[in-house]
mmJSON file of the N, C-alpha and C atoms, coordinates in Angstrom:
{"data_MODEL":{"atom_site":{
"group_PDB":["ATOM","ATOM","ATOM","ATOM","ATOM","ATOM","ATOM","ATOM","ATOM","ATOM","ATOM","ATOM","ATOM","ATOM","ATOM","ATOM","ATOM","ATOM","ATOM","ATOM","ATOM","ATOM","ATOM","ATOM","ATOM","ATOM","ATOM","ATOM","ATOM","ATOM","ATOM","ATOM","ATOM","ATOM","ATOM","ATOM","ATOM","ATOM","ATOM","ATOM","ATOM","ATOM","ATOM","ATOM","ATOM","ATOM","ATOM","ATOM","ATOM","ATOM","ATOM","ATOM","ATOM","ATOM","ATOM","ATOM","ATOM","ATOM","ATOM","ATOM","ATOM","ATOM","ATOM","ATOM","ATOM","ATOM","ATOM","ATOM","ATOM","ATOM","ATOM","ATOM","ATOM","ATOM","ATOM","ATOM","ATOM","ATOM","ATOM","ATOM","ATOM","ATOM","ATOM","ATOM","ATOM","ATOM","ATOM","ATOM","ATOM","ATOM","ATOM","ATOM","ATOM","ATOM","ATOM","ATOM","ATOM","ATOM","ATOM","ATOM","ATOM","ATOM","ATOM","ATOM","ATOM","ATOM","ATOM","ATOM","ATOM","ATOM","ATOM","ATOM","ATOM","ATOM","ATOM","ATOM","ATOM","ATOM","ATOM","ATOM","ATOM","ATOM","ATOM","ATOM","ATOM","ATOM","ATOM","ATOM","ATOM","ATOM","ATOM","ATOM","ATOM","ATOM","ATOM","ATOM","ATOM","ATOM","ATOM","ATOM","ATOM","ATOM","ATOM","ATOM","ATOM","ATOM","ATOM","ATOM","ATOM","ATOM","ATOM","ATOM","ATOM","ATOM","ATOM","ATOM","ATOM","ATOM","ATOM","ATOM","ATOM","ATOM","ATOM","ATOM","ATOM","ATOM","ATOM","ATOM","ATOM","ATOM","ATOM","ATOM","ATOM","ATOM","ATOM","ATOM","ATOM","ATOM","ATOM","ATOM","ATOM","ATOM","ATOM","ATOM","ATOM","ATOM","ATOM","ATOM","ATOM","ATOM","ATOM","ATOM","ATOM","ATOM","ATOM","ATOM","ATOM","ATOM","ATOM","ATOM","ATOM","ATOM","ATOM","ATOM"],
"id":[1,2,3,4,5,6,7,8,9,10,11,12,13,14,15,16,17,18,19,20,21,22,23,24,25,26,27,28,29,30,31,32,33,34,35,36,37,38,39,40,41,42,43,44,45,46,47,48,49,50,51,52,53,54,55,56,57,58,59,60,61,62,63,64,65,66,67,68,69,70,71,72,73,74,75,76,77,78,79,80,81,82,83,84,85,86,87,88,89,90,91,92,93,94,95,96,97,98,99,100,101,102,103,104,105,106,107,108,109,110,111,112,113,114,115,116,117,118,119,120,121,122,123,124,125,126,127,128,129,130,131,132,133,134,135,136,137,138,139,140,141,142,143,144,145,146,147,148,149,150,151,152,153,154,155,156,157,158,159,160,161,162,163,164,165,166,167,168,169,170,171,172,173,174,175,176,177,178,179,180,181,182,183,184,185,186,187,188,189,190,191,192,193,194,195,196,197,198,199,200,201,202,203,204],
"type_symbol":["N","C","C","N","C","C","N","C","C","N","C","C","N","C","C","N","C","C","N","C","C","N","C","C","N","C","C","N","C","C","N","C","C","N","C","C","N","C","C","N","C","C","N","C","C","N","C","C","N","C","C","N","C","C","N","C","C","N","C","C","N","C","C","N","C","C","N","C","C","N","C","C","N","C","C","N","C","C","N","C","C","N","C","C","N","C","C","N","C","C","N","C","C","N","C","C","N","C","C","N","C","C","N","C","C","N","C","C","N","C","C","N","C","C","N","C","C","N","C","C","N","C","C","N","C","C","N","C","C","N","C","C","N","C","C","N","C","C","N","C","C","N","C","C","N","C","C","N","C","C","N","C","C","N","C","C","N","C","C","N","C","C","N","C","C","N","C","C","N","C","C","N","C","C","N","C","C","N","C","C","N","C","C","N","C","C","N","C","C","N","C","C","N","C","C","N","C","C","N","C","C","N","C","C"],
"label_atom_id":["N","CA","C","N","CA","C","N","CA","C","N","CA","C","N","CA","C","N","CA","C","N","CA","C","N","CA","C","N","CA","C","N","CA","C","N","CA","C","N","CA","C","N","CA","C","N","CA","C","N","CA","C","N","CA","C","N","CA","C","N","CA","C","N","CA","C","N","CA","C","N","CA","C","N","CA","C","N","CA","C","N","CA","C","N","CA","C","N","CA","C","N","CA","C","N","CA","C","N","CA","C","N","CA","C","N","CA","C","N","CA","C","N","CA","C","N","CA","C","N","CA","C","N","CA","C","N","CA","C","N","CA","C","N","CA","C","N","CA","C","N","CA","C","N","CA","C","N","CA","C","N","CA","C","N","CA","C","N","CA","C","N","CA","C","N","CA","C","N","CA","C","N","CA","C","N","CA","C","N","CA","C","N","CA","C","N","CA","C","N","CA","C","N","CA","C","N","CA","C","N","CA","C","N","CA","C","N","CA","C","N","CA","C","N","CA","C","N","CA","C","N","CA","C","N","CA","C","N","CA","C","N","CA","C","N","CA","C"],
"label_alt_id":[null,null,null,null,null,null,null,null,null,null,null,null,null,null,null,null,null,null,null,null,null,null,null,null,null,null,null,null,null,null,null,null,null,null,null,null,null,null,null,null,null,null,null,null,null,null,null,null,null,null,null,null,null,null,null,null,null,null,null,null,null,null,null,null,null,null,null,null,null,null,null,null,null,null,null,null,null,null,null,null,null,null,null,null,null,null,null,null,null,null,null,null,null,null,null,null,null,null,null,null,null,null,null,null,null,null,null,null,null,null,null,null,null,null,null,null,null,null,null,null,null,null,null,null,null,null,null,null,null,null,null,null,null,null,null,null,null,null,null,null,null,null,null,null,null,null,null,null,null,null,null,null,null,null,null,null,null,null,null,null,null,null,null,null,null,null,null,null,null,null,null,null,null,null,null,null,null,null,null,null,null,null,null,null,null,null,null,null,null,null,null,null,null,null,null,null,null,null,null,null,null,null,null,null],
"label_comp_id":["UNK","UNK","UNK","UNK","UNK","UNK","UNK","UNK","UNK","UNK","UNK","UNK","UNK","UNK","UNK","UNK","UNK","UNK","UNK","UNK","UNK","UNK","UNK","UNK","UNK","UNK","UNK","UNK","UNK","UNK","UNK","UNK","UNK","UNK","UNK","UNK","UNK","UNK","UNK","UNK","UNK","UNK","UNK","UNK","UNK","UNK","UNK","UNK","UNK","UNK","UNK","UNK","UNK","UNK","UNK","UNK","UNK","UNK","UNK","UNK","UNK","UNK","UNK","UNK","UNK","UNK","UNK","UNK","UNK","UNK","UNK","UNK","UNK","UNK","UNK","UNK","UNK","UNK","UNK","UNK","UNK","UNK","UNK","UNK","UNK","UNK","UNK","UNK","UNK","UNK","UNK","UNK","UNK","UNK","UNK","UNK","UNK","UNK","UNK","UNK","UNK","UNK","UNK","UNK","UNK","UNK","UNK","UNK","UNK","UNK","UNK","UNK","UNK","UNK","UNK","UNK","UNK","UNK","UNK","UNK","UNK","UNK","UNK","UNK","UNK","UNK","UNK","UNK","UNK","UNK","UNK","UNK","UNK","UNK","UNK","UNK","UNK","UNK","UNK","UNK","UNK","UNK","UNK","UNK","UNK","UNK","UNK","UNK","UNK","UNK","UNK","UNK","UNK","UNK","UNK","UNK","UNK","UNK","UNK","UNK","UNK","UNK","UNK","UNK","UNK","UNK","UNK","UNK","UNK","UNK","UNK","UNK","UNK","UNK","UNK","UNK","UNK","UNK","UNK","UNK","UNK","UNK","UNK","UNK","UNK","UNK","UNK","UNK","UNK","UNK","UNK","UNK","UNK","UNK","UNK","UNK","UNK","UNK","UNK","UNK","UNK","UNK","UNK","UNK"],
"label_asym_id":["A","A","A","A","A","A","A","A","A","A","A","A","A","A","A","A","A","A","A","A","A","A","A","A","A","A","A","A","A","A","A","A","A","A","A","A","A","A","A","A","A","A","A","A","A","A","A","A","A","A","A","A","A","A","A","A","A","A","A","A","A","A","A","A","A","A","A","A","A","A","A","A","A","A","A","A","A","A","A","A","A","A","A","A","A","A","A","A","A","A","A","A","A","A","A","A","A","A","A","A","A","A","A","A","A","A","A","A","A","A","A","A","A","A","A","A","A","A","A","A","A","A","A","A","A","A","A","A","A","A","A","A","A","A","A","A","A","A","A","A","A","A","A","A","A","A","A","A","A","A","A","A","A","A","A","A","A","A","A","A","A","A","A","A","A","A","A","A","A","A","A","A","A","A","A","A","A","A","A","A","A","A","A","A","A","A","A","A","A","A","A","A","A","A","A","A","A","A","A","A","A","A","A","A"],
"label_entity_id":["1","1","1","1","1","1","1","1","1","1","1","1","1","1","1","1","1","1","1","1","1","1","1","1","1","1","1","1","1","1","1","1","1","1","1","1","1","1","1","1","1","1","1","1","1","1","1","1","1","1","1","1","1","1","1","1","1","1","1","1","1","1","1","1","1","1","1","1","1","1","1","1","1","1","1","1","1","1","1","1","1","1","1","1","1","1","1","1","1","1","1","1","1","1","1","1","1","1","1","1","1","1","1","1","1","1","1","1","1","1","1","1","1","1","1","1","1","1","1","1","1","1","1","1","1","1","1","1","1","1","1","1","1","1","1","1","1","1","1","1","1","1","1","1","1","1","1","1","1","1","1","1","1","1","1","1","1","1","1","1","1","1","1","1","1","1","1","1","1","1","1","1","1","1","1","1","1","1","1","1","1","1","1","1","1","1","1","1","1","1","1","1","1","1","1","1","1","1","1","1","1","1","1","1"],
"label_seq_id":[1,1,1,2,2,2,3,3,3,4,4,4,5,5,5,6,6,6,7,7,7,8,8,8,9,9,9,10,10,10,11,11,11,12,12,12,13,13,13,14,14,14,15,15,15,16,16,16,17,17,17,18,18,18,19,19,19,20,20,20,21,21,21,22,22,22,23,23,23,24,24,24,25,25,25,26,26,26,27,27,27,28,28,28,29,29,29,30,30,30,31,31,31,32,32,32,33,33,33,34,34,34,35,35,35,36,36,36,37,37,37,38,38,38,39,39,39,40,40,40,41,41,41,42,42,42,43,43,43,44,44,44,45,45,45,46,46,46,47,47,47,48,48,48,49,49,49,50,50,50,51,51,51,52,52,52,53,53,53,54,54,54,55,55,55,56,56,56,57,57,57,58,58,58,59,59,59,60,60,60,61,61,61,62,62,62,63,63,63,64,64,64,65,65,65,66,66,66,67,67,67,68,68,68],
"pdbx_PDB_ins_code":[null,null,null,null,null,null,null,null,null,null,null,null,null,null,null,null,null,null,null,null,null,null,null,null,null,null,null,null,null,null,null,null,null,null,null,null,null,null,null,null,null,null,null,null,null,null,null,null,null,null,null,null,null,null,null,null,null,null,null,null,null,null,null,null,null,null,null,null,null,null,null,null,null,null,null,null,null,null,null,null,null,null,null,null,null,null,null,null,null,null,null,null,null,null,null,null,null,null,null,null,null,null,null,null,null,null,null,null,null,null,null,null,null,null,null,null,null,null,null,null,null,null,null,null,null,null,null,null,null,null,null,null,null,null,null,null,null,null,null,null,null,null,null,null,null,null,null,null,null,null,null,null,null,null,null,null,null,null,null,null,null,null,null,null,null,null,null,null,null,null,null,null,null,null,null,null,null,null,null,null,null,null,null,null,null,null,null,null,null,null,null,null,null,null,null,null,null,null,null,null,null,null,null,null],
"Cartn_x":[0.836,0.0,0.877,2.011,2.934,3.424,3.797,4.269,3.151,1.96,0.812,0.566,0.621,0.406,1.552,2.772,3.918,3.792,3.349,3.153,2.035,0.989,-0.097,0.422,1.197,1.76,2.69,3.493,4.405,3.644,2.437,1.612,0.753,0.952,0.197,-1.167,-1.419,-2.696,-2.485,-3.499,-3.42,-3.207,-2.195,-1.939,-3.095,-3.932,-5.079,-6.278,-6.13,-7.217,-7.296,-6.263,-6.218,-6.684,-7.656,-8.143,-8.002,-7.918,-7.832,-8.497,-9.067,-9.709,-9.213,-8.826,-8.454,-9.498,-10.106,-11.121,-10.587,-10.592,-10.129,-11.306,-11.736,-12.821,-12.199,-12.336,-11.767,-12.839,-12.475,-13.454,-13.762,-14.918,-15.258,-14.155,-13.895,-12.887,-11.494,-11.32,-10.002,-9.572,-8.266,-7.728,-7.347,-7.049,-6.597,-5.285,-4.431,-3.182,-3.465,-4.57,-4.936,-5.303,-5.657,-6.091,-4.924,-3.706,-2.547,-2.345,-2.2,-2.029,-0.761,-0.002,1.211,1.069,0.001,-0.225,-1.698,-1.974,-3.345,-3.545,-4.755,-5.091,-6.176,-5.977,-6.979,-7.669,-8.953,-9.723,-10.195,-9.761,-10.104,-11.289,-11.894,-12.872,-14.12,-14.402,-15.592,-15.286,-14.029,-13.696,-14.127,-14.577,-14.983,-13.832,-14.107,-13.112,-12.389,-12.494,-11.76,-12.233,-13.511,-14.051,-13.456,-12.906,-12.304,-11.032,-10.41,-9.196,-8.02,-6.987,-5.822,-5.229,-4.993,-4.342,-5.149,-6.477,-7.305,-7.11,-7.046,-6.851,-5.46,-4.45,-3.091,-3.018,-3.708,-3.738,-4.354,-5.451,-6.089,-5.149,-4.431,-3.495,-2.389,-2.032,-1.03,-1.632,-2.889,-3.528,-3.825,-4.172,-4.555,-3.425,-2.206,-1.141,-0.825,-0.944,-0.69,-1.731,-2.946,-4.006,-3.839,-3.055,-2.824,-1.83],
"Cartn_y":[-1.186,0.0,1.243,1.155,2.285,2.627,1.606,1.851,2.404,1.883,2.348,3.833,4.247,5.659,6.525,6.016,6.769,6.966,5.927,6.041,7.032,7.04,8.0,9.417,9.652,10.984,11.387,10.458,10.756,11.1,10.563,10.841,12.086,12.784,14.011,13.798,12.624,12.335,12.294,12.63,12.551,11.108,10.837,9.447,8.786,9.554,8.97,8.784,9.189,9.016,7.57,6.795,5.403,4.513,3.705,2.776,1.358,0.439,-0.974,-1.79,-2.892,-3.806,-5.211,-5.932,-7.332,-8.158,-9.048,-9.917,-11.34,-11.954,-13.327,-14.151,-15.111,-16.009,-17.317,-17.595,-18.811,-19.869,-21.12,-22.174,-22.299,-22.834,-23.037,-23.808,-23.433,-24.099,-23.538,-22.493,-21.884,-21.131,-20.976,-20.211,-18.812,-17.949,-16.605,-16.669,-17.649,-17.799,-18.12,-18.8,-19.118,-17.867,-16.806,-15.579,-14.707,-15.011,-14.199,-14.297,-13.156,-13.123,-12.35,-12.881,-12.189,-11.661,-12.031,-11.577,-11.212,-10.367,-10.005,-10.148,-10.365,-10.551,-9.545,-8.828,-7.891,-8.568,-8.825,-9.511,-8.497,-8.667,-7.735,-8.2,-9.333,-9.945,-9.1,-8.127,-7.31,-5.999,-5.768,-4.566,-4.754,-3.684,-3.809,-4.357,-5.36,-5.951,-7.148,-7.374,-8.468,-9.833,-9.943,-11.233,-11.687,-10.751,-11.109,-11.923,-11.777,-12.536,-12.088,-12.894,-12.644,-11.264,-10.605,-9.297,-8.254,-8.336,-7.361,-7.48,-8.696,-8.908,-8.447,-8.716,-8.258,-6.731,-6.076,-4.614,-4.066,-4.674,-4.238,-4.425,-5.539,-5.808,-4.769,-4.195,-3.134,-1.776,-1.559,-0.275,-0.032,-1.08,-0.899,-0.29,-0.858,-0.216,1.205,1.451,2.782,3.785,3.305,4.183,4.554,3.781,4.032,5.135],
"Cartn_z":[0.0,0.0,0.0,0.699,0.736,-0.672,-1.432,-2.794,-3.667,-3.503,-4.272,-4.034,-2.781,-2.455,-2.961,-2.898,-3.423,-4.926,-5.636,-7.081,-7.398,-6.599,-6.801,-6.62,-5.583,-5.341,-6.48,-6.977,-8.086,-9.361,-9.492,-10.667,-10.482,-9.351,-9.126,-8.507,-7.995,-7.344,-5.845,-5.114,-3.665,-3.247,-2.424,-2.054,-1.318,-0.677,0.017,-0.904,-2.176,-3.142,-3.638,-3.345,-3.782,-2.641,-2.91,-1.901,-2.398,-1.511,-1.878,-0.783,-1.203,-0.267,-0.591,0.402,0.234,0.963,0.233,0.832,0.835,1.98,2.121,2.62,1.818,2.218,2.682,3.947,4.524,4.72,4.576,4.817,6.307,6.651,8.065,8.789,10.027,10.825,10.679,9.848,9.651,10.893,11.041,12.173,11.713,12.662,12.294,11.522,11.8,11.049,9.581,9.315,7.933,7.144,7.838,7.175,6.714,7.14,6.749,5.244,4.572,3.124,2.781,1.862,1.421,0.007,-0.69,-2.052,-2.214,-3.174,-3.495,-5.0,-5.415,-6.819,-7.191,-8.277,-8.784,-9.963,-9.824,-10.856,-11.888,-13.121,-14.203,-15.04,-14.688,-15.575,-15.85,-15.013,-15.257,-15.968,-16.313,-17.069,-18.524,-19.172,-20.58,-21.428,-22.217,-23.104,-22.523,-21.224,-20.598,-21.088,-21.399,-21.826,-23.156,-23.934,-25.211,-25.012,-23.845,-23.548,-24.396,-24.438,-25.276,-25.117,-26.239,-26.253,-25.491,-25.564,-24.852,-23.345,-22.841,-21.411,-20.981,-21.799,-21.485,-21.467,-22.392,-22.427,-21.145,-20.702,-19.464,-18.276,-18.255,-17.162,-17.115,-18.25,-18.287,-17.922,-18.277,-18.027,-16.544,-15.818,-14.399,-13.583,-13.587,-12.809,-13.286,-14.584,-15.116,-14.615,-14.353,-13.879,-12.417,-11.707,-10.285,-10.17],
"occupancy":[1.0,1.0,1.0,1.0,1.0,1.0,1.0,1.0,1.0,1.0,1.0,1.0,1.0,1.0,1.0,1.0,1.0,1.0,1.0,1.0,1.0,1.0,1.0,1.0,1.0,1.0,1.0,1.0,1.0,1.0,1.0,1.0,1.0,1.0,1.0,1.0,1.0,1.0,1.0,1.0,1.0,1.0,1.0,1.0,1.0,1.0,1.0,1.0,1.0,1.0,1.0,1.0,1.0,1.0,1.0,1.0,1.0,1.0,1.0,1.0,1.0,1.0,1.0,1.0,1.0,1.0,1.0,1.0,1.0,1.0,1.0,1.0,1.0,1.0,1.0,1.0,1.0,1.0,1.0,1.0,1.0,1.0,1.0,1.0,1.0,1.0,1.0,1.0,1.0,1.0,1.0,1.0,1.0,1.0,1.0,1.0,1.0,1.0,1.0,1.0,1.0,1.0,1.0,1.0,1.0,1.0,1.0,1.0,1.0,1.0,1.0,1.0,1.0,1.0,1.0,1.0,1.0,1.0,1.0,1.0,1.0,1.0,1.0,1.0,1.0,1.0,1.0,1.0,1.0,1.0,1.0,1.0,1.0,1.0,1.0,1.0,1.0,1.0,1.0,1.0,1.0,1.0,1.0,1.0,1.0,1.0,1.0,1.0,1.0,1.0,1.0,1.0,1.0,1.0,1.0,1.0,1.0,1.0,1.0,1.0,1.0,1.0,1.0,1.0,1.0,1.0,1.0,1.0,1.0,1.0,1.0,1.0,1.0,1.0,1.0,1.0,1.0,1.0,1.0,1.0,1.0,1.0,1.0,1.0,1.0,1.0,1.0,1.0,1.0,1.0,1.0,1.0,1.0,1.0,1.0,1.0,1.0,1.0,1.0,1.0,1.0,1.0,1.0,1.0],
"B_iso_or_equiv":[0.0,0.0,0.0,0.0,0.0,0.0,0.0,0.0,0.0,0.0,0.0,0.0,0.0,0.0,0.0,0.0,0.0,0.0,0.0,0.0,0.0,0.0,0.0,0.0,0.0,0.0,0.0,0.0,0.0,0.0,0.0,0.0,0.0,0.0,0.0,0.0,0.0,0.0,0.0,0.0,0.0,0.0,0.0,0.0,0.0,0.0,0.0,0.0,0.0,0.0,0.0,0.0,0.0,0.0,0.0,0.0,0.0,0.0,0.0,0.0,0.0,0.0,0.0,0.0,0.0,0.0,0.0,0.0,0.0,0.0,0.0,0.0,0.0,0.0,0.0,0.0,0.0,0.0,0.0,0.0,0.0,0.0,0.0,0.0,0.0,0.0,0.0,0.0,0.0,0.0,0.0,0.0,0.0,0.0,0.0,0.0,0.0,0.0,0.0,0.0,0.0,0.0,0.0,0.0,0.0,0.0,0.0,0.0,0.0,0.0,0.0,0.0,0.0,0.0,0.0,0.0,0.0,0.0,0.0,0.0,0.0,0.0,0.0,0.0,0.0,0.0,0.0,0.0,0.0,0.0,0.0,0.0,0.0,0.0,0.0,0.0,0.0,0.0,0.0,0.0,0.0,0.0,0.0,0.0,0.0,0.0,0.0,0.0,0.0,0.0,0.0,0.0,0.0,0.0,0.0,0.0,0.0,0.0,0.0,0.0,0.0,0.0,0.0,0.0,0.0,0.0,0.0,0.0,0.0,0.0,0.0,0.0,0.0,0.0,0.0,0.0,0.0,0.0,0.0,0.0,0.0,0.0,0.0,0.0,0.0,0.0,0.0,0.0,0.0,0.0,0.0,0.0,0.0,0.0,0.0,0.0,0.0,0.0,0.0,0.0,0.0,0.0,0.0,0.0],
"pdbx_formal_charge":[null,null,null,null,null,null,null,null,null,null,null,null,null,null,null,null,null,null,null,null,null,null,null,null,null,null,null,null,null,null,null,null,null,null,null,null,null,null,null,null,null,null,null,null,null,null,null,null,null,null,null,null,null,null,null,null,null,null,null,null,null,null,null,null,null,null,null,null,null,null,null,null,null,null,null,null,null,null,null,null,null,null,null,null,null,null,null,null,null,null,null,null,null,null,null,null,null,null,null,null,null,null,null,null,null,null,null,null,null,null,null,null,null,null,null,null,null,null,null,null,null,null,null,null,null,null,null,null,null,null,null,null,null,null,null,null,null,null,null,null,null,null,null,null,null,null,null,null,null,null,null,null,null,null,null,null,null,null,null,null,null,null,null,null,null,null,null,null,null,null,null,null,null,null,null,null,null,null,null,null,null,null,null,null,null,null,null,null,null,null,null,null,null,null,null,null,null,null,null,null,null,null,null,null],
"auth_seq_id":[1,1,1,2,2,2,3,3,3,4,4,4,5,5,5,6,6,6,7,7,7,8,8,8,9,9,9,10,10,10,11,11,11,12,12,12,13,13,13,14,14,14,15,15,15,16,16,16,17,17,17,18,18,18,19,19,19,20,20,20,21,21,21,22,22,22,23,23,23,24,24,24,25,25,25,26,26,26,27,27,27,28,28,28,29,29,29,30,30,30,31,31,31,32,32,32,33,33,33,34,34,34,35,35,35,36,36,36,37,37,37,38,38,38,39,39,39,40,40,40,41,41,41,42,42,42,43,43,43,44,44,44,45,45,45,46,46,46,47,47,47,48,48,48,49,49,49,50,50,50,51,51,51,52,52,52,53,53,53,54,54,54,55,55,55,56,56,56,57,57,57,58,58,58,59,59,59,60,60,60,61,61,61,62,62,62,63,63,63,64,64,64,65,65,65,66,66,66,67,67,67,68,68,68],
"auth_comp_id":["UNK","UNK","UNK","UNK","UNK","UNK","UNK","UNK","UNK","UNK","UNK","UNK","UNK","UNK","UNK","UNK","UNK","UNK","UNK","UNK","UNK","UNK","UNK","UNK","UNK","UNK","UNK","UNK","UNK","UNK","UNK","UNK","UNK","UNK","UNK","UNK","UNK","UNK","UNK","UNK","UNK","UNK","UNK","UNK","UNK","UNK","UNK","UNK","UNK","UNK","UNK","UNK","UNK","UNK","UNK","UNK","UNK","UNK","UNK","UNK","UNK","UNK","UNK","UNK","UNK","UNK","UNK","UNK","UNK","UNK","UNK","UNK","UNK","UNK","UNK","UNK","UNK","UNK","UNK","UNK","UNK","UNK","UNK","UNK","UNK","UNK","UNK","UNK","UNK","UNK","UNK","UNK","UNK","UNK","UNK","UNK","UNK","UNK","UNK","UNK","UNK","UNK","UNK","UNK","UNK","UNK","UNK","UNK","UNK","UNK","UNK","UNK","UNK","UNK","UNK","UNK","UNK","UNK","UNK","UNK","UNK","UNK","UNK","UNK","UNK","UNK","UNK","UNK","UNK","UNK","UNK","UNK","UNK","UNK","UNK","UNK","UNK","UNK","UNK","UNK","UNK","UNK","UNK","UNK","UNK","UNK","UNK","UNK","UNK","UNK","UNK","UNK","UNK","UNK","UNK","UNK","UNK","UNK","UNK","UNK","UNK","UNK","UNK","UNK","UNK","UNK","UNK","UNK","UNK","UNK","UNK","UNK","UNK","UNK","UNK","UNK","UNK","UNK","UNK","UNK","UNK","UNK","UNK","UNK","UNK","UNK","UNK","UNK","UNK","UNK","UNK","UNK","UNK","UNK","UNK","UNK","UNK","UNK","UNK","UNK","UNK","UNK","UNK","UNK"],
"auth_asym_id":["A","A","A","A","A","A","A","A","A","A","A","A","A","A","A","A","A","A","A","A","A","A","A","A","A","A","A","A","A","A","A","A","A","A","A","A","A","A","A","A","A","A","A","A","A","A","A","A","A","A","A","A","A","A","A","A","A","A","A","A","A","A","A","A","A","A","A","A","A","A","A","A","A","A","A","A","A","A","A","A","A","A","A","A","A","A","A","A","A","A","A","A","A","A","A","A","A","A","A","A","A","A","A","A","A","A","A","A","A","A","A","A","A","A","A","A","A","A","A","A","A","A","A","A","A","A","A","A","A","A","A","A","A","A","A","A","A","A","A","A","A","A","A","A","A","A","A","A","A","A","A","A","A","A","A","A","A","A","A","A","A","A","A","A","A","A","A","A","A","A","A","A","A","A","A","A","A","A","A","A","A","A","A","A","A","A","A","A","A","A","A","A","A","A","A","A","A","A","A","A","A","A","A","A"],
"auth_atom_id":["N","CA","C","N","CA","C","N","CA","C","N","CA","C","N","CA","C","N","CA","C","N","CA","C","N","CA","C","N","CA","C","N","CA","C","N","CA","C","N","CA","C","N","CA","C","N","CA","C","N","CA","C","N","CA","C","N","CA","C","N","CA","C","N","CA","C","N","CA","C","N","CA","C","N","CA","C","N","CA","C","N","CA","C","N","CA","C","N","CA","C","N","CA","C","N","CA","C","N","CA","C","N","CA","C","N","CA","C","N","CA","C","N","CA","C","N","CA","C","N","CA","C","N","CA","C","N","CA","C","N","CA","C","N","CA","C","N","CA","C","N","CA","C","N","CA","C","N","CA","C","N","CA","C","N","CA","C","N","CA","C","N","CA","C","N","CA","C","N","CA","C","N","CA","C","N","CA","C","N","CA","C","N","CA","C","N","CA","C","N","CA","C","N","CA","C","N","CA","C","N","CA","C","N","CA","C","N","CA","C","N","CA","C","N","CA","C","N","CA","C","N","CA","C","N","CA","C","N","CA","C","N","CA","C","N","CA","C"],
"pdbx_PDB_model_num":[1,1,1,1,1,1,1,1,1,1,1,1,1,1,1,1,1,1,1,1,1,1,1,1,1,1,1,1,1,1,1,1,1,1,1,1,1,1,1,1,1,1,1,1,1,1,1,1,1,1,1,1,1,1,1,1,1,1,1,1,1,1,1,1,1,1,1,1,1,1,1,1,1,1,1,1,1,1,1,1,1,1,1,1,1,1,1,1,1,1,1,1,1,1,1,1,1,1,1,1,1,1,1,1,1,1,1,1,1,1,1,1,1,1,1,1,1,1,1,1,1,1,1,1,1,1,1,1,1,1,1,1,1,1,1,1,1,1,1,1,1,1,1,1,1,1,1,1,1,1,1,1,1,1,1,1,1,1,1,1,1,1,1,1,1,1,1,1,1,1,1,1,1,1,1,1,1,1,1,1,1,1,1,1,1,1,1,1,1,1,1,1,1,1,1,1,1,1,1,1,1,1,1,1]
}}}
């Protein structure tokens, strides 16, 4: 998150203008240790053009970090 905010500031955007949410769905019986996450995934499937796959999906994957 620190890097994300630094990149936003470098791009002339307020660093607090960037928000992120990480949702972890654990199966029943999981422990709090099971909830620890070291990576996050941004699902692009609902962005316009993502369903086309291939080059369109790769373009979207490049555009998202650039938009941050």
